[in-house]
N, C-alpha and C positions, 0 to 999 in steps of 0.2 A: 543599582541591583534591581530595584523595582521597575525601572524603565526597560531593562533587559528582559525581565520576566514578562512584561506587557508585550514587548516586541515578539517574543517567542510564541505567546498565546495568539497574537494576531497572525503570525505566519502559519501556525497550525490551523487556525480557523479558515484561512484561505485555501489550505490543502484539503481539509476534511469536509467543510461545508455541511456539517450535520448529517453526513451519510453513513456514519458508523452503525446506526441502528439497523440499517438494512443488512449489514454484514453480521451483526452480533446475534440478533434475535431469532431469525428463521431456523438456524441449526439447533438452537436450544429448544424451540417449539417442537421441532421434529423429534429430537431425542426423548423429550418428556412425553410426547404423545405416543411414541413407539413403546416406551416403558409401560404406559397406562393402557393403551388400546391396541397395540400391535402395529405391524409395518404398514398395512394397507391404509388404515385410518391416519397414521402419522404422515404418510406421503401427501394425502389430500388436505390434511390440516395445515401442513407447511405451505402448500400452494395457496390455500385459502387465506392464510395469514399474510403471505406476500402480496396477494391480490388486494387485501384490505389496506396494506401499507401503500400500495400503488395508487389506489383510489384516494387515500388521504393526501398524498402528494399532489394529485391532480386537483382536488378540491382547494388545496392551498396554492394552486397555480404554480407549482414547481414543474420543472421540465418533464414532459411525458416520456422522453427518451430514457431518462434515468429510471423512472418508474417501470417502464417496459423491460429494461435491462435487468432490473432486480427480479422481476417476476419470471422472466425467462431463465435466469440463473437458478432460482429455486425450483422451477418446474423441471429443468434438466437434472438437477441433483436428486430430486424426489423420484423422477422417472428411472434413474439409474439404480436407486435403492430398490424400487419396485421390481425392476427387471432382473436384478441380480439376487433378489430375495434376501438381501443383507442390508441391515441398517447402516453398516460401514460404507456401503456403496454410495450413500448420500454425499460422502466427502471426496469422491473421485475427482470432481471438477476442482475442488480446492487443492488437492494434491497435484493435479495437472498444472494448475496455476502457479504453484510454488516451483515446480520443475521448470516451467517456462521462464519464470523470473530468474532462476539460477542460470539457465542457459543464456538468456539475453544479457544478463550482467556479465557473465564470463566472456561471452563473445565480444562485448563492448570493450572489455579490458584487453583482450587479445589484439584487437584492431586499434587499440589506444584511442578510442573515442568513448570515454566512460559514460555509463548510463546515467549517472547523477547529473552530468552536464546536459544530456538530452532532456531529462525530466525537468530541470530548471528552465531550459530554453522553451520547452513546450508550455510550461506553467506560466512563465513570466514574460515570454516574448523577447527576451534579451538577444542581442546579435550573436549568432552562432560562432562567428570568428573570435569573439572575445573569450569564449570558453576554451578555445584551442591554443591560446597564447602559452608560451613556455613558463610564464610567471603567473599563470592562472590554472592551467589544466592539472598540475599535480594535486591540488586540493580536491578536485572532483574525482581524480583517479583514486586517491586514498579513501575518500568517502564511498566510492563504488566497491572497493575491497571490503569495507565494513558491511555494506549491504549484501554482498555475495556470501560472506561468512554467515550472516544472520539467516538469509534465505536458505542456505544449505543446511543449517542446523534445524530450521523449522521443517524442511522437507524430510530430513532424517527421522524426526519425531513422528511426523505424519505417516510415513511409510511403515515404521515399526508398529504403531498402533493399528494401522489398517490391516496389516498382515495378521495381527492378533485378533482382529474382528471385534475390538472393543469400541463400539460406537459411542458409548457414554463418555469414556475417557477421551476419545478422539474429538468429541464435540467440545469438551472443556479445553483441551489442549489447542484445538483449532481456534477457539474463541480468544483465549489468552494470548496465543502467539499471533493473533490477528492484530486488530487496531490497538488494543492496550499496549502491547510490546512495540508495535510499529511506531506509536506516538513517542515512546521512550527513545527508540532508535533515531527517529527524526530530530528530536531535541538534541541528542548527543552529537549527531552528524552536523546539525546546523551550527551549533556552538563551535565544534571542532573545525568545520569548514571555514567559518569566518576568521577564526584564529589563524588557520593555515594560510588564507589569502593575505592576511596582514603580514605574516612572516615572509611570504613570497615576494612582497613588495610591488606587485603589479598594480595597474590602474583600476579604480572602481569602474563599474559598467557605465555610469554616467560620464565619468572622465573619458572613457574610451570613446563613447558616442560623440562627445564634444571635441575629441581629438586633442586633448590637453597634453602638454609636454611634461616630462618628469621635472621635479619630484612630484609624485602623486600622493594624495591622501589615502587612496585605497578604498576597498569595499567596506562600508560601515554597517550596511543593513541588507539583508537578503542574500541567499546563497543558491 
């Protein structure tokens, strides 16, 4: 049990890589600043905070592309809030992102090329043909269904709060339904995915690459 817990932590670390701070703190800084000082100052405060985070990453010699991406994202969100004269406008990019994820996941299921398989392929570099095997793909299809349900529920909450113009509640909902809940979803789908692969009886990815004949041991780690 301890080994499985360590395995899950290592898998999450490879996915998150310490990037959650960039997603969690700028919206909270914006909402708190908006409540204390007003929309104009809040917009510039959020951008300034993102700029400091970017500089911090550069000083620690982390990738400048990620630092620039985080800064541009906060600048876009703050700019929309400023232009719409609504604090809730800050979360338009987040809502658009949720809608895009729902769309992409749904399309991947319609064409029977589940997004969970693409995500794993891009992250791990495993052979794409392995994911499309009949004794492998159902696991990734079912996990993709779990993802589309979660993304749809998150999008629904975001839209309801946005229409109500409740920026403070939207900030907390967006934060909690961001990485905190995503981590839980990733853990559940990782454990389920590995269990499902074993039930399907297909080869593990290393066995597939080595062109081993059945019976296969199956996938024991990584999904």
